[in-house]
PADREN-461572 format. One record per atom (N, C-alpha, C): residue number from 1; chain; atom name; x, y, z. Coordinates in steps of 0.02 Angstrom, whole numbers, padded with zeros to 5 digits, m for minus. Layout:
num|chaine|atome|px|py|pz
NUM|A|CA|X|Y|Z
...
***
This chain:
num|chaine|atome|px|py|pz
1|A|N|m09323|m05439|m04918
1|A|CA|m09342|m05465|m04854
1|A|C|m09359|m05540|m04861
2|A|N|m09344|m05578|m04809
2|A|CA|m09358|m05649|m04809
2|A|C|m09432|m05661|m04794
3|A|N|m09458|m05715|m04819
3|A|CA|m09528|m05732|m04805
3|A|C|m09530|m05793|m04759
4|A|N|m09578|m05793|m04714
4|A|CA|m09587|m05848|m04669
4|A|C|m09662|m05859|m04661
5|A|N|m09685|m05917|m04675
5|A|CA|m09756|m05934|m04671
5|A|C|m09800|m05880|m04703
6|A|N|m09777|m05854|m04761
6|A|CA|m09817|m05806|m04797
6|A|C|m09816|m05736|m04769
7|A|N|m09775|m05722|m04719
7|A|CA|m09772|m05655|m04689
7|A|C|m09702|m05627|m04696
8|A|N|m09697|m05565|m04716
8|A|CA|m09632|m05534|m04721
8|A|C|m09606|m05515|m04652
9|A|N|m09540|m05517|m04645
9|A|CA|m09511|m05495|m04582
9|A|C|m09509|m05419|m04581
10|A|N|m09506|m05392|m04522
10|A|CA|m09507|m05320|m04513
10|A|C|m09442|m05290|m04539
11|A|N|m09446|m05238|m04578
11|A|CA|m09386|m05202|m04601
11|A|C|m09363|m05158|m04543
12|A|N|m09301|m05168|m04523
12|A|CA|m09274|m05128|m04468
12|A|C|m09241|m05067|m04499
13|A|N|m09268|m05010|m04484
13|A|CA|m09242|m04947|m04508
13|A|C|m09170|m04938|m04484
14|A|N|m09126|m04915|m04528
14|A|CA|m09055|m04906|m04511
14|A|C|m09047|m04859|m04452
15|A|N|m09087|m04806|m04451
15|A|CA|m09083|m04759|m04395
15|A|C|m09105|m04791|m04330
16|A|N|m09158|m04832|m04334
16|A|CA|m09182|m04867|m04275
16|A|C|m09128|m04915|m04248
17|A|N|m09096|m04952|m04294
17|A|CA|m09043|m04998|m04275
17|A|C|m08985|m04961|m04243
18|A|N|m08964|m04906|m04274
18|A|CA|m08908|m04868|m04247
18|A|C|m08925|m04840|m04178
19|A|N|m08986|m04816|m04170
19|A|CA|m09006|m04789|m04105
19|A|C|m09003|m04843|m04051
20|A|N|m09029|m04902|m04066
20|A|CA|m09025|m04957|m04018
20|A|C|m08952|m04976|m04004
21|A|N|m08912|m04983|m04057
21|A|CA|m08841|m05000|m04049
21|A|C|m08806|m04950|m04004
22|A|N|m08818|m04885|m04017
22|A|CA|m08786|m04833|m03977
22|A|C|m08809|m04835|m03904
23|A|N|m08874|m04846|m03893
23|A|CA|m08900|m04850|m03825
23|A|C|m08868|m04908|m03787
24|A|N|m08865|m04966|m03820
24|A|CA|m08836|m05025|m03788
24|A|C|m08762|m05013|m03773
25|A|N|m08725|m04988|m03822
25|A|CA|m08653|m04975|m03813
25|A|C|m08641|m04925|m03757
26|A|N|m08680|m04872|m03754
26|A|CA|m08672|m04822|m03701
26|A|C|m08689|m04852|m03633
27|A|N|m08741|m04892|m03629
27|A|CA|m08760|m04923|m03566
27|A|C|m08705|m04970|m03541
28|A|N|m08678|m05011|m03587
28|A|CA|m08626|m05058|m03567
28|A|C|m08563|m05020|m03544
29|A|N|m08546|m04966|m03578
29|A|CA|m08488|m04925|m03558
29|A|C|m08498|m04896|m03488
30|A|N|m08559|m04872|m03475
30|A|CA|m08574|m04842|m03410
30|A|C|m08574|m04895|m03354
31|A|N|m08590|m04957|m03370
31|A|CA|m08594|m05010|m03320
31|A|C|m08528|m05048|m03312
32|A|N|m08478|m05033|m03354
32|A|CA|m08415|m05070|m03353
32|A|C|m08387|m05074|m03282
33|A|N|m08370|m05134|m03261
33|A|CA|m08344|m05146|m03193
33|A|C|m08398|m05165|m03143
34|A|N|m08461|m05163|m03163
34|A|CA|m08516|m05179|m03118
34|A|C|m08520|m05255|m03107
35|A|N|m08525|m05275|m03044
35|A|CA|m08537|m05344|m03025
35|A|C|m08584|m05341|m02965
36|A|N|m08641|m05375|m02970
36|A|CA|m08690|m05371|m02916
36|A|C|m08735|m05433|m02916
37|A|N|m08753|m05455|m02856
37|A|CA|m08803|m05508|m02850
37|A|C|m08873|m05482|m02862
38|A|N|m08881|m05417|m02854
38|A|CA|m08946|m05384|m02866
38|A|C|m08942|m05353|m02936
39|A|N|m08983|m05378|m02983
39|A|CA|m08978|m05353|m03051
39|A|C|m08995|m05279|m03058
40|A|N|m08961|m05246|m03105
40|A|CA|m08976|m05177|m03123
40|A|C|m09012|m05179|m03190
41|A|N|m09074|m05154|m03190
41|A|CA|m09115|m05155|m03251
41|A|C|m09100|m05093|m03293
42|A|N|m09086|m05105|m03357
42|A|CA|m09073|m05052|m03405
42|A|C|m09121|m05061|m03463
43|A|N|m09149|m05006|m03487
43|A|CA|m09197|m05009|m03542
43|A|C|m09175|m04969|m03602
44|A|N|m09198|m04991|m03661
44|A|CA|m09183|m04957|m03724
44|A|C|m09245|m04960|m03769
45|A|N|m09252|m04910|m03811
45|A|CA|m09303|m04913|m03864
45|A|C|m09282|m04866|m03920
46|A|N|m09307|m04881|m03979
46|A|CA|m09291|m04840|m04037
46|A|C|m09356|m04810|m04064
47|A|N|m09361|m04745|m04058
47|A|CA|m09421|m04711|m04083
47|A|C|m09483|m04741|m04051
48|A|N|m09532|m04757|m04093
48|A|CA|m09593|m04787|m04068
48|A|C|m09591|m04863|m04072
49|A|N|m09532|m04891|m04084
49|A|CA|m09525|m04963|m04093
49|A|C|m09522|m05001|m04027
50|A|N|m09501|m05063|m04031
50|A|CA|m09499|m05106|m03972
50|A|C|m09455|m05078|m03916
51|A|N|m09473|m05095|m03854
51|A|CA|m09436|m05074|m03795
51|A|C|m09406|m05135|m03762
52|A|N|m09341|m05130|m03744
52|A|CA|m09305|m05184|m03712
52|A|C|m09288|m05166|m03641
53|A|N|m09285|m05217|m03598
53|A|CA|m09258|m05211|m03530
53|A|C|m09213|m05272|m03519
54|A|N|m09154|m05259|m03490
54|A|CA|m09108|m05313|m03473
54|A|C|m09087|m05304|m03401
55|A|N|m09088|m05360|m03363
55|A|CA|m09068|m05360|m03293
55|A|C|m08996|m05383|m03287
56|A|N|m08949|m05335|m03288
56|A|CA|m08877|m05350|m03286
56|A|C|m08854|m05368|m03216
57|A|N|m08808|m05417|m03212
57|A|CA|m08776|m05434|m03148
57|A|C|m08700|m05422|m03151
58|A|N|m08672|m05417|m03212
58|A|CA|m08601|m05401|m03220
58|A|C|m08589|m05375|m03290
59|A|N|m08542|m05327|m03294
59|A|CA|m08521|m05300|m03358
59|A|C|m08446|m05287|m03354
60|A|N|m08409|m05311|m03404
60|A|CA|m08338|m05294|m03409
60|A|C|m08325|m05266|m03478
61|A|N|m08262|m05257|m03497
61|A|CA|m08247|m05224|m03560
61|A|C|m08265|m05266|m03621
62|A|N|m08272|m05331|m03614
62|A|CA|m08287|m05375|m03671
62|A|C|m08357|m05406|m03668
63|A|N|m08380|m05424|m03609
63|A|CA|m08443|m05461|m03603
63|A|C|m08488|m05434|m03549
64|A|N|m08545|m05467|m03544
64|A|CA|m08594|m05449|m03492
64|A|C|m08631|m05512|m03470
65|A|N|m08660|m05507|m03412
65|A|CA|m08699|m05561|m03383
65|A|C|m08766|m05532|m03362
66|A|N|m08820|m05567|m03380
66|A|CA|m08886|m05541|m03362
66|A|C|m08933|m05598|m03344
67|A|N|m08983|m05582|m03303
67|A|CA|m09033|m05631|m03282
67|A|C|m09087|m05641|m03334
68|A|N|m09110|m05585|m03361
68|A|CA|m09167|m05589|m03407
68|A|C|m09164|m05531|m03456
69|A|N|m09186|m05545|m03517
69|A|CA|m09196|m05495|m03568
69|A|C|m09270|m05496|m03584
70|A|N|m09302|m05436|m03586
70|A|CA|m09373|m05431|m03600
70|A|C|m09384|m05380|m03656
71|A|N|m09434|m05393|m03696
71|A|CA|m09453|m05347|m03750
71|A|C|m09528|m05338|m03748
72|A|N|m09549|m05278|m03763
72|A|CA|m09620|m05263|m03772
72|A|C|m09626|m05227|m03839
73|A|N|m09667|m05255|m03884
73|A|CA|m09676|m05228|m03951
73|A|C|m09749|m05206|m03959
74|A|N|m09761|m05141|m03955
74|A|CA|m09828|m05114|m03961
74|A|C|m09861|m05134|m04027
75|A|N|m09821|m05141|m04080
75|A|CA|m09849|m05158|m04146
75|A|C|m09880|m05228|m04147
76|A|N|m09868|m05268|m04095
76|A|CA|m09896|m05336|m04092
76|A|C|m09951|m05343|m04039
77|A|N|m09974|m05287|m04011
77|A|CA|m10023|m05291|m03956
77|A|C|m10089|m05322|m03976
78|A|N|m10111|m05311|m04037
78|A|CA|m10178|m05334|m04057
78|A|C|m10175|m05382|m04116
79|A|N|m10120|m05416|m04125
79|A|CA|m10113|m05460|m04183
79|A|C|m10138|m05530|m04167
80|A|N|m10158|m05567|m04219
80|A|CA|m10179|m05636|m04208
80|A|C|m10120|m05680|m04188
81|A|N|m10136|m05737|m04157
81|A|CA|m10085|m05783|m04133
81|A|C|m10037|m05805|m04188
82|A|N|m10060|m05811|m04249
82|A|CA|m10016|m05832|m04304
82|A|C|m09958|m05784|m04314
83|A|N|m09968|m05719|m04301
83|A|CA|m09913|m05671|m04307
83|A|C|m09862|m05681|m04251
84|A|N|m09886|m05697|m04191
84|A|CA|m09839|m05712|m04136
84|A|C|m09799|m05775|m04151
85|A|N|m09833|m05825|m04178
85|A|CA|m09799|m05887|m04197
85|A|C|m09747|m05874|m04251
86|A|N|m09765|m05832|m04300
86|A|CA|m09718|m05814|m04353
86|A|C|m09656|m05779|m04325
87|A|N|m09667|m05736|m04275
87|A|CA|m09612|m05701|m04241
87|A|C|m09565|m05753|m04209
88|A|N|m09595|m05800|m04173
88|A|CA|m09555|m05851|m04140
88|A|C|m09516|m05894|m04191
89|A|N|m09550|m05915|m04244
89|A|CA|m09517|m05956|m04296
89|A|C|m09459|m05918|m04328
90|A|N|m09471|m05856|m04347
90|A|CA|m09419|m05816|m04379
90|A|C|m09361|m05803|m04332
91|A|N|m09377|m05789|m04270
91|A|CA|m09325|m05777|m04220
91|A|C|m09279|m05838|m04213
92|A|N|m09309|m05897|m04211
92|A|CA|m09269|m05959|m04204
92|A|C|m09223|m05970|m04264
93|A|N|m09244|m05948|m04322
93|A|CA|m09202|m05953|m04382
93|A|C|m09145|m05904|m04380
94|A|N|m09155|m05845|m04350
94|A|CA|m09104|m05794|m04348
94|A|C|m09053|m05805|m04291
95|A|N|m09077|m05826|m04234
95|A|CA|m09033|m05832|m04175
95|A|C|m09003|m05902|m04173
96|A|N|m08945|m05907|m04206
96|A|CA|m08910|m05972|m04211
96|A|C|m08841|m05970|m04179
97|A|N|m08827|m05919|m04139
97|A|CA|m08760|m05907|m04113
97|A|C|m08755|m05911|m04037
98|A|N|m08809|m05932|m04004
98|A|CA|m08805|m05942|m03932
98|A|C|m08772|m06010|m03918
99|A|N|m08765|m06030|m03856
99|A|CA|m08733|m06094|m03840
99|A|C|m08770|m06153|m03870
100|A|N|m08836|m06148|m03875
100|A|CA|m08876|m06200|m03908
100|A|C|m08924|m06166|m03956
101|A|N|m08944|m06203|m04008
101|A|CA|m08997|m06178|m04051
101|A|C|m09063|m06179|m04013
102|A|N|m09109|m06137|m04034
102|A|CA|m09175|m06134|m04002
102|A|C|m09228|m06148|m04054
103|A|N|m09285|m06176|m04030
103|A|CA|m09341|m06192|m04074
103|A|C|m09406|m06190|m04034
104|A|N|m09461|m06174|m04067
104|A|CA|m09526|m06175|m04033
104|A|C|m09542|m06246|m04010
105|A|N|m09562|m06254|m03947
105|A|CA|m09580|m06320|m03921
105|A|C|m09654|m06326|m03906
106|A|N|m09684|m06273|m03883
106|A|CA|m09755|m06275|m03864
106|A|C|m09791|m06214|m03891
107|A|N|m09850|m06226|m03919
107|A|CA|m09893|m06172|m03942
107|A|C|m09958|m06177|m03902
108|A|N|m09975|m06123|m03869
108|A|CA|m10037|m06122|m03829
108|A|C|m10080|m06065|m03856
109|A|N|m10128|m06084|m03900
109|A|CA|m10170|m06033|m03930
109|A|C|m10216|m06000|m03879
110|A|N|m10238|m06037|m03829
110|A|CA|m10281|m06009|m03777
110|A|C|m10246|m05955|m03737
111|A|N|m10184|m05968|m03717
111|A|CA|m10145|m05920|m03678
111|A|C|m10107|m05872|m03723
112|A|N|m10111|m05882|m03791
112|A|CA|m10075|m05840|m03839
112|A|C|m10001|m05838|m03823
113|A|N|m09971|m05898|m03814
113|A|CA|m09902|m05904|m03794
113|A|C|m09865|m05956|m03836
114|A|N|m09803|m05939|m03855
114|A|CA|m09758|m05986|m03888
114|A|C|m09698|m05996|m03842
115|A|N|m09685|m06058|m03824
115|A|CA|m09627|m06075|m03782
115|A|C|m09571|m06098|m03827
116|A|N|m09513|m06066|m03822
116|A|CA|m09454|m06082|m03862
116|A|C|m09400|m06105|m03812
117|A|N|m09367|m06161|m03830
117|A|CA|m09312|m06185|m03787
117|A|C|m09254|m06210|m03829
118|A|N|m09198|m06221|m03795
118|A|CA|m09139|m06249|m03826
118|A|C|m09154|m06318|m03853
119|A|N|m09133|m06331|m03915
119|A|CA|m09144|m06396|m03947
119|A|C|m09079|m06417|m03980
120|A|N|m09043|m06465|m03954
120|A|CA|m09053|m06496|m03889
120|A|C|m09021|m06453|m03834
121|A|N|m09041|m06464|m03772
121|A|CA|m09008|m06429|m03717
121|A|C|m08938|m06457|m03707
122|A|N|m08897|m06422|m03668
122|A|CA|m08831|m06447|m03651
122|A|C|m08839|m06494|m03592
123|A|N|m08816|m06555|m03600
123|A|CA|m08822|m06606|m03547
123|A|C|m08753|m06632|m03528
124|A|N|m08743|m06643|m03464
124|A|CA|m08685|m06680|m03440
124|A|C|m08710|m06725|m03384
125|A|N|m08666|m06760|m03351
125|A|CA|m08686|m06809|m03300
125|A|C|m08723|m06776|m03241
126|A|N|m08708|m06713|m03228
126|A|CA|m08735|m06680|m03168
126|A|C|m08795|m06635|m03181
127|A|N|m08801|m06609|m03243
127|A|CA|m08854|m06559|m03254
127|A|C|m08872|m06552|m03327
128|A|N|m08928|m06518|m03338
128|A|CA|m08951|m06498|m03404
128|A|C|m08960|m06423|m03403
129|A|N|m08934|m06389|m03454
129|A|CA|m08939|m06316|m03459
129|A|C|m08975|m06299|m03524
130|A|N|m09017|m06247|m03521
130|A|CA|m09055|m06227|m03581
130|A|C|m09078|m06155|m03577
131|A|N|m09087|m06126|m03636
131|A|CA|m09118|m06060|m03643
131|A|C|m09193|m06071|m03646
132|A|N|m09229|m06021|m03622
132|A|CA|m09302|m06022|m03629
132|A|C|m09325|m05953|m03649
133|A|N|m09361|m05949|m03705
133|A|CA|m09392|m05888|m03727
133|A|C|m09467|m05899|m03726
134|A|N|m09502|m05849|m03704
134|A|CA|m09575|m05851|m03705
134|A|C|m09598|m05791|m03747
135|A|N|m09635|m05805|m03799
135|A|CA|m09665|m05753|m03842
135|A|C|m09740|m05757|m03827
136|A|N|m09768|m05700|m03807
136|A|CA|m09840|m05702|m03790
136|A|C|m09874|m05636|m03806
137|A|N|m09940|m05641|m03812
137|A|CA|m09981|m05582|m03821
137|A|C|m09980|m05544|m03755
138|A|N|m09977|m05480|m03756
138|A|CA|m09982|m05434|m03812
138|A|C|m09913|m05411|m03838
139|A|N|m09878|m05451|m03876
139|A|CA|m09814|m05432|m03906
139|A|C|m09757|m05427|m03856
140|A|N|m09751|m05478|m03814
140|A|CA|m09698|m05479|m03764
140|A|C|m09652|m05540|m03775
141|A|N|m09589|m05531|m03757
141|A|CA|m09541|m05585|m03762
141|A|C|m09497|m05581|m03700
142|A|N|m09479|m05640|m03673
142|A|CA|m09429|m05642|m03620
142|A|C|m09380|m05698|m03635
143|A|N|m09317|m05687|m03616
143|A|CA|m09264|m05736|m03625
143|A|C|m09229|m05747|m03559
144|A|N|m09223|m05811|m03539
144|A|CA|m09188|m05830|m03478
144|A|C|m09149|m05894|m03492
145|A|N|m09106|m05912|m03446
145|A|CA|m09069|m05976|m03450
145|A|C|m09082|m06013|m03385
146|A|N|m09089|m06079|m03391
146|A|CA|m09102|m06121|m03333
146|A|C|m09055|m06180|m03331
147|A|N|m09045|m06206|m03270
147|A|CA|m09007|m06267|m03259
147|A|C|m09048|m06311|m03213
148|A|N|m09050|m06375|m03231
148|A|CA|m09085|m06425|m03190
148|A|C|m09034|m06478|m03172
149|A|N|m09027|m06490|m03107
149|A|CA|m08982|m06543|m03084
149|A|C|m09009|m06610|m03107
150|A|N|m08965|m06658|m03119
150|A|CA|m08984|m06723|m03147
150|A|C|m09036|m06758|m03105
151|A|N|m09033|m06753|m03040
151|A|CA|m09080|m06789|m02997
151|A|C|m09130|m06744|m02962
152|A|N|m09136|m06683|m02985
152|A|CA|m09183|m06636|m02955
152|A|C|m09239|m06620|m03005
153|A|N|m09298|m06610|m02978
153|A|CA|m09355|m06594|m03021
153|A|C|m09360|m06521|m03037
154|A|N|m09332|m06478|m02996
154|A|CA|m09339|m06406|m03005
154|A|C|m09282|m06377|m03045
155|A|N|m09299|m06331|m03088
155|A|CA|m09247|m06295|m03125
155|A|C|m09229|m06232|m03086
156|A|N|m09169|m06207|m03098
156|A|CA|m09145|m06146|m03067
156|A|C|m09124|m06097|m03121
157|A|N|m09141|m06035|m03112
157|A|CA|m09121|m05983|m03159
157|A|C|m09045|m05972|m03153
158|A|N|m09013|m05963|m03211
158|A|CA|m08942|m05948|m03214
158|A|C|m08932|m05887|m03258
159|A|N|m08883|m05848|m03242
159|A|CA|m08869|m05789|m03282
159|A|C|m08842|m05809|m03351
160|A|N|m08857|m05768|m03400
160|A|CA|m08833|m05778|m03468
160|A|C|m08770|m05736|m03477
161|A|N|m08717|m05767|m03503
161|A|CA|m08654|m05733|m03515
161|A|C|m08642|m05728|m03590
162|A|N|m08636|m05666|m03615
162|A|CA|m08622|m05656|m03687
162|A|C|m08577|m05595|m03695
163|A|N|m08548|m05589|m03754
163|A|CA|m08508|m05530|m03768
163|A|C|m08554|m05471|m03784
164|A|N|m08525|m05411|m03781
164|A|CA|m08564|m05351|m03799
164|A|C|m08590|m05357|m03870
165|A|N|m08546|m05380|m03915
165|A|CA|m08565|m05386|m03985
165|A|C|m08624|m05434|m03995
166|A|N|m08625|m05489|m03959
166|A|CA|m08680|m05537|m03965
166|A|C|m08744|m05507|m03937
167|A|N|m08740|m05468|m03883
167|A|CA|m08800|m05435|m03856
167|A|C|m08830|m05388|m03908
168|A|N|m08788|m05347|m03940
168|A|CA|m08813|m05301|m03991
168|A|C|m08846|m05340|m04048
169|A|N|m08813|m05394|m04069
169|A|CA|m08841|m05435|m04124
169|A|C|m08907|m05467|m04103
170|A|N|m08911|m05492|m04042
170|A|CA|m08972|m05524|m04017
170|A|C|m09030|m05475|m04017
171|A|N|m09018|m05415|m03991
171|A|CA|m09071|m05364|m03990
171|A|C|m09093|m05348|m04061
172|A|N|m09045|m05339|m04106
172|A|CA|m09062|m05324|m04176
172|A|C|m09103|m05381|m04206
173|A|N|m09082|m05443|m04195
173|A|CA|m09116|m05500|m04225
173|A|C|m09187|m05510|m04197
174|A|N|m09197|m05495|m04134
174|A|CA|m09264|m05500|m04105
174|A|C|m09310|m05449|m04139
175|A|N|m09286|m05388|m04148
175|A|CA|m09326|m05336|m04181
175|A|C|m09338|m05354|m04254
176|A|N|m09286|m05376|m04289
176|A|CA|m09292|m05392|m04360
176|A|C|m09339|m05451|m04372
177|A|N|m09347|m05495|m04324
177|A|CA|m09391|m05554|m04332
177|A|C|m09465|m05537|m04326
178|A|N|m09481|m05479|m04300
178|A|CA|m09552|m05460|m04292
178|A|C|m09584|m05457|m04361
179|A|N|m09639|m05494|m04371
179|A|CA|m09672|m05492|m04437
179|A|C|m09698|m05423|m04454
180|A|N|m09692|m05405|m04518
180|A|CA|m09715|m05340|m04542
180|A|C|m09791|m05336|m04534
181|A|N|m09815|m05275|m04525
181|A|CA|m09888|m05264|m04519
181|A|C|m09922|m05284|m04584
182|A|N|m09981|m05311|m04577
182|A|CA|m10020|m05333|m04635
182|A|C|m10060|m05275|m04662
***
């Protein structure tokens, strides 16, 4: 296992990984052909491990589009902020295959929150696009994508488009990045 800031990463049980992979694959197969402005929320969990929810807006035979991915990890409900920070740091090292790399930008010990964003974001003359992950107590994570027009102050949520394979890998990497219990 890799070490990060003195904490081992969580060993993902092969059975747990296969169960999540199978659940995701079955859900995507069942949703194939779905296109909707109103997201359909689908959830997965492996044994007593982390639980995921994804708000899908489209699924085809190769890829999917979703508004938000959320995770709740009971094993992190009562951990100190340093363990949440370690989760965020390790996650950023593992997830290097999205449109932009991500890195922790803000640490709020009072709110027990780590803000992760694209570094650097994608910029063009008209807009800036970026991923945003929030890791917070009690062991929660959310992933969204935003776009901000060049001359507008407000950001707008945009759906995330990825292949089925990348979704499975992302879910696995989020779980695998959870620091092992002390």
